[in-house]
N, C-alpha and C positions, 0 to 999 in steps of 0.2 A: 526162598534160602537165601541166607547172605554169608559172606566168609568177610573174616578180617585178616586185614594183611597188616604188615610191618615194612615199610619202605624205605631204606637207606640209599641216598644220593651222595658220592662223596665224588669233587672235584680238586684236584690239585694242581697248580701250576707252578713251574719252577724257573725264573730267570737266570740270566747269565751273569747280570748286572743290578745292583741296590734297585729298588724300587721304593721310590721318594714319597708318592699317593696314588692308592686304589681307590677307585669308586665305582661298585657293582651293581646292578640290577636283577635280580632273580626268581623265577617261576618257578619255584619248587614247594610249595605249599600245597596240597590236595583241596581243592573245591570243597567244598559241600552242597547235597542237592545233584541231581540227575543222576540217581540213581546209589549214588554216595554217602557218606558221612563221615566227616574226619574228625576222628576221637582227640586227637593227639597231636603236633610239631613242632618240631623245634628247629633250630639251624645254630650248627657251632661255627667256628669262623676260628682260624689261628692263621695270622695273627689277630689279637683282640680287636676288633673295630673301634675307633673313636664314637662312632655313630652309627646305629644301626637300628630300624624302623621297620613298621611293614602297615601296609591300605591294599584297600581293593585300588584296582585298578578302572579303566570305561566299562568294561566288561564283566566285570563282578570277580576278576579272579585275583587271587592274594598273591602281593609281590613284597618282596624285601628289598629294603636298599640301604648299603653297606658303604661307610666310605674308612681310611686307614689312612693315617697322615704318620707312620713312621718306618723307617728304612726296613727295607725285608727281600730275601730273594726268593719268600714261598710262600705261596698263599693257597691256604685249605678251606673251602664250605664244605660243611657235612649236611645237611638237611634229614632230619629221620621222625617219621609219622607213623601212627598208625589210622588204618582205615576202614571203616566195612561198606564192603560193596553187595549192590544185589542184581536184581536181573534187569539189563536194560532194553533188551529187545523188547518187553511186551509189549508198550504202548503202543508196537507202529502198525499192530492188527485192528486200533482204532480207524486205522485212516491208510493204511498202505493198499489195501482191495480198490481205492478206489484210483481212476483215472489220473497219471502224472501232471498233465494239465490243470488239473484242479489244483494241484497244490503250487505250481506256479502260477495260475490267476488269483490264487490266493494273497499275496504277495500285494497286490492291488486291490485289497475287501479290507475298506477302513473297520468294520467287523470283526476283524481278526483281530485278539488281543496282543498277538506278538509283530505285529504287522511293523511299526516302526524301529523294531531290533532287526527283523528279516532284512530289509533294504539294503542296511550297508553288505550284507553279506550275498547281495545279490549283485554287487558293482564291483567291478575290480579293484585292483589293491594292489600296494607297490612291489609284491612276487608273485601277484596272479592275477592276469588278466585273460578275458576272454577271446577267442579267436573265430573263426568259421571254419579253420580246420578241427579245432577242437568240439565243434559243434557238431562238425560231421560225424566225427567219433563217437559223442554222445546217442547223438541220435541213428544209432545203428541197435544201441538198447530202447533207447524212449521212442517207440514208435508210436504210432497215433493211438489212442487208447488204452495203452498198455497200463496194467497197473503200475505205482509209485512203487510199490516196495519191488514186486517183479525186475522194473526198470533197474531200478537202484542195484540190487545183488547181480543183476546179469552184468551191467557195466566195472562194480566190483570186479568180479569172477574174470572178467576180458582184460583189466589192467593187470591184474594179476599173473594172467598166464600170455600176455602179451610182453610183459617188461620184467627183465633182468632184474633179480634182486641182486647187486653188488657194491657192499661195504667199500670207499674212498674211491670209486667212479665218478662221483661229485663232490661238490663241496657248496657250503651254503649259497655260493655266489652262483654255482650254474646257473645259467637259464632255462626258463620251463621250455622252452624250444626245442634246448640242445637234448635234453632227457627226453621230451617226444620225437627227438628223428633218431637219435642212438637207443632208445627203447631199454634203458638200464639206468639204475640210481638206487636209493635207500628209501624208508619207510617215508621222510619227509616231501623227497619229489614225487610219490606217489600219490601222496593228501594233496600236496600241489596240482599233481595234472587230475587227481578227482574233481576237485572244487573247482580248478578253471573248464570241463568238461560242462557240471554241472551248472555254473552264471552264465556258460556262452549258450544254454539255451534259455536259460529266464529264471534259474529255480535257485535261492540261497543256499548256499553252505558255505561251513564254517572250518575251519583247523583247529585240531586238537590235540593237545601234547599232552603226554602220561606216560604211561607206564604201564606192564604186561606182569603175570607173574614168572616169576624166573625161573621157578621148577615144580612143573606139577604134578597134579597127583597122579598116581601109579594107574596107567593104561588111558591117561591123555596127553595129548601132543604137547613138545613143547615148540612155543610159535617164536617166529620169526621175529627178532625186535628187543626179545627179555632179558637182553644182556645191556638194555642201555635205554635212554629214554626212547618212547615211543611214540610214533606219530600216526593219525589217523583224520576221518572228514565227517561231517555232520551234514545231512539234508534234513530241511524243514518238513514235514509231513502235515501242513496243515493243523489243523487245532488239536491233533496228536504230539504235538512236539518234536521236536529233534530226536533223531536217530543217527546212530552213529555205524560210521561203517570204516572196516578196514583192509583195503586192496594189500595190502602187504600179506594176510592172513584168508584173502577170501572169506570174508565172514560179517556178521554184525559184532559188533561188540559189545560183549556182555561182562557177566559177572568179574571176570577175570582181568577186566581193565581197570586203572586207576587214574583217573582225569586229573591233571594239576590245571588249565588254564585252557583257552580256548580264544580267537581271535580270528580276523583275516586273512592270515599267513603268518609264517613264523615267526617273521621280525615282530609280532606282535605279543608273540608268547615266549621267546626265547629263556633255555634253561638257566641260561647266566652271561650276562653281558655286560661290558661297561668299560672302562680306564685308568690305561694304567700312564704313569710318569716317570719314565727313565730310558735312559740310550742305549741300553741292550735291548735284545731280542728275548722271547719266551725259548727257554731252553726246553723243555717238555710240558707234556699237558696229560693226565690221566686220569680218567672219569671212569667210575665204579658204582654200579646197581645194583641191587640185590631189593626184589621184593618176593617175601616170603609168608605164608599162611601161618596165624598163630592160633595153636591148637585151642580149643572152647571157644 
């Protein structure tokens, strides 16, 4: 069964003095594939940019670039999309019952179609580096010959219960070691920590950025992280492909999730990043996200 969502992501900056030029890169346009189909997507920018273009980046994500060359004290970027989603969890049954060591060893198998893509996600990245401490945490779930699905869902549950979800307790520059020591953070931190655990024991894992349904159907719980951009991680389950796992909400990511981008860590897929030229400071930043199911 599929569901169509209207996704609206609005970001507004206000500056205390004139900005002469703004340059920005955005990952706000949902991907096609991986259990979803983007029907429409558009970006509205105020003031109107002198240059706006889109392309696919190295990971196949849809990326927008904009440049504004007129003085402004306010910048608003609104991305609006219609996305049809389905059940992403089904393919895990094709591989999930096999021992997790098989998924680790498959990275070195030249016959695996996704091998070259997988290797880069098994290595350290700028924001996520493996360590013996993370390996030790992971191996409490990844016991010898345990099934991949059991092991990764157990790891997901342990992160969910061991770490406190506390908005404002970390920032994008908070080191992962600090998150691990304090056992608190937000969805981005939990995704990074899960990836670090998996890479530390030789398993490919990637960072996923996207959204959750804002208002769930009657009787369904509202998920943590549904009021802004959300983040989770994927693990490569051999020939079954990538399986998405959300430690913030302790579940596999299914049809209520919309994927915008994936990469090695947050640095590859930040929703909005860029450079401004001004002598002043950013006075305020407001972000509003709505993910609403479209009837019919």
